[in-house]
N, C-alpha and C positions, 0 to 999 in steps of 0.2 A: 513358620518359624525360620530363623536365620539358617542358611546353609541348605535349605530344601532344594531338590533338583530343579524345580520350576524356575527358580531365580538364576541358577547356573545356565539353564538352557537359554534364557532370555539374554544373558550376558554374552553367550557364545555367538548369538546371532548378530551382535553389534558390528563386528568387523565386516560381515557380509553386507549389512545395510550400508555401511560407509563406502564400501567398494562399488556397490550398485549405484549409489547416489553420485559418487565421484565419476563413474562412467558416463552418466547423463550430463554431469557438469562439463566433462571434456567435450561432449558434443556441442554444448552451448559455447564453450571457449572457441572451438573451431569455427562455429558460425560467426562469432564476434570478430575473429581475425579475418574471415572471408569478407565480412561487411566493411571493415576498416580499410583494407588494402585494395578493394575493387572499385570500379567507376560506374556502377549501375544502380545508383540510388534512385535517380529520377531521369525520365526521358522528356525532353522538351521539343515542341514542334511549332514552327512558324506557320502562318497562313500561306497557302499556295495561291499565288495570283494567276499563274498560267501553267498549263500542263504541257506534256512533252518537252519538259525542260528540267534542269536540276534544281533541287532545293536543299537546304541545310537543316538537318535535325541534329539534336545534341543529347548526349547522356553524360552524367557527371557523378562524382563521388565526393569524398572529403578533400581530395587533393588535386584532382585533375578534371578537366573538361574535355570531352571528346566530340568532335564535329564529324558528321557523316554526310557526304554529298550524295543524294539519292535522285535518280532519274524518275520523275513522276509522270505516269500516264494519266489519262482522264479517269476521275473517280466518280463515285456516286454522290448524290446531293447531300448526304449526311457527312461525308468525309471532306473536311476543309483543310486539315493539317498535312504536314509533310511526314511521310512514313507509310507503314511502320518501320521502326529502326532496324528490323531484321532484314529488310531488303538490301540487296548488294549495292555497294557504292564505295567511293574513296573515303578512307578513315584517317583522321588525324587527331592525336591527343596531345595536350600541353598542360603543364602544371599551372595552377592559378598564379596570377601575377604576384599576389602578396606572399606566396611561398617561394618565389624566385625573383627577388628584387631586381636582378640584372636584366630581366626579360620584359618585353612589353608586347601586348597583343590587343588589338582593338576589340576582339570578341569578349575579352574579359571585362573591359570597361562597360560593355553593354549588358552582360548577363550575370555578373558576379556581385552578390551582396557581401562585401568584405567582412562586415561585423558578424553576420550569421555564419559565414563559412569558417572563419577562424574559431568562433565559439564552438561550433559543432565538432571541428577537428580536435580542439584542445580537450573537450569533455570526453571524446572517444579515446584519446590517449590515456586519460585518467582511468577509463574503464579497462583498457588493456593492462595498465599497470596493476590495478586491483586484482584482475584475473590471474596475472602471473604470480603475484605475491601469495594469493590464496592457494594456487597450485603448489608452490614451494612448501607452504605450511602443511598441506595434506601429505605430500611425499615425505617430508621429514617425520610426520606422525607415523607413517607406515614403517619407516626405517628404524627409528629410535624408540618405537612404542610409546610415543608421547601423545596421548590422547588429548591433552589440554590444548594442543595446537589446532585441533579441529574447530574449536570455538572461534578464534580469530579468522581462520580460513573461511568459515561460513559467512562471517560478516564482510570479508573482502569480496566474496562472490556476490553477496547481496548488493554491496555498493557498486560493483561492476555492472550488475543488471540495471540499477537505477541510473547510472551515468549514461549507459548506451541508450536507454529510452529517452533521456533528456536530450541527447544528441539527435535522436530521431525526430523529436518534436521541434528542435531548432532547425533541422534540415527541412522539415515540413513547412515551417513558417517562411523559410528562405524561398522555397519553391513558390509558395502562394504569393509572396511579395514580388517575385520576378514576373509571375503571370499577370498580376494586377497593375504592375508599373507601366506607364505609358512610354518609358524609355527603352523597353525591350521589345523584341519582335515576336516573342513566344505567345501563342494563344491557347495551346493545349499542353497538358502534361499527364504523365502517369508514373507511378512508382514501380521500380523494377526489382530484380531478385536480390540485389545487395540490401535494399531497404527491408525486404522480407527476412533476410538473414539476421539483420540487426534486431528486428522485432522478435523473431524466434529465440535469439540468444538472450534477450531480456527475460522472456518467459522461463526459459530453462535455468538461467543463472539465479534469478530472483527466487523462484519456487524451490529449487534444489538447495540454494544457500540457506533458506529457512529450514528446510528438511534436515540438512546436515547439522544445523544448530540444535534442533530438537533431538537428533540422535546422539549428539555429543553431550547433552545435559545429563547429569546424574539421574539414575532411576529414582522416581518418587515412591514412597511407601504405598503399597496397594491394599494393605489390611489395616484395620483400626489399631491392632495391637503391635504393629511394626513401626519402629521409629527410624529416623534417618541414620542413627548410629547402628541399627541392625542390618541395614542394607549392605550388600557386598561392596567393598571399596573399588574405586576405579583403578585399572591397571595402566 
């Protein structure tokens, strides 16, 4: 019947569920920001023609390409590329040419697929925007006791997760295209920790966004004789 203690107990647990879900979402948002602002999405390596000499490996993100000159000693028969990137060497980072029109660099002409890079960066910016708006909605719902803001917040987080995974796929296609192109010097690639952060943020934002939506929905009647009008109102 209406007003029974069991319903009150369930309603009392809703703020705790929202806060726990929001805590996980904040982890996802942090991973999203880490992925967007760092330059370790992928590592590219050219073929090493001679040893006991320097070679140039690269790692890049959405905005910059970093070149590292590594002194290579003789390697095993299975190791043909330059690296690993963790070896010591001279390090130089520059923004992509299409983000800095006044600059020019030959390495960008060789390694950058302009359409893919701009698309991945733009979609990632949309993801960050959705995450920020969702966070504002959740914080306002805490402060003003406006639970209805949780529903749009959950959708914004879900959209943020979808956008970042689309950006990941665009970046993956960009790397594959650079490796397959005859105009580039790269023969090997690997995905790095920024790429992993982006994938992890998708999982957390998408799943927790849906979970937040389910938590924010009104409680459905659980007994045949209970109607929606009998359920306790949302506060």
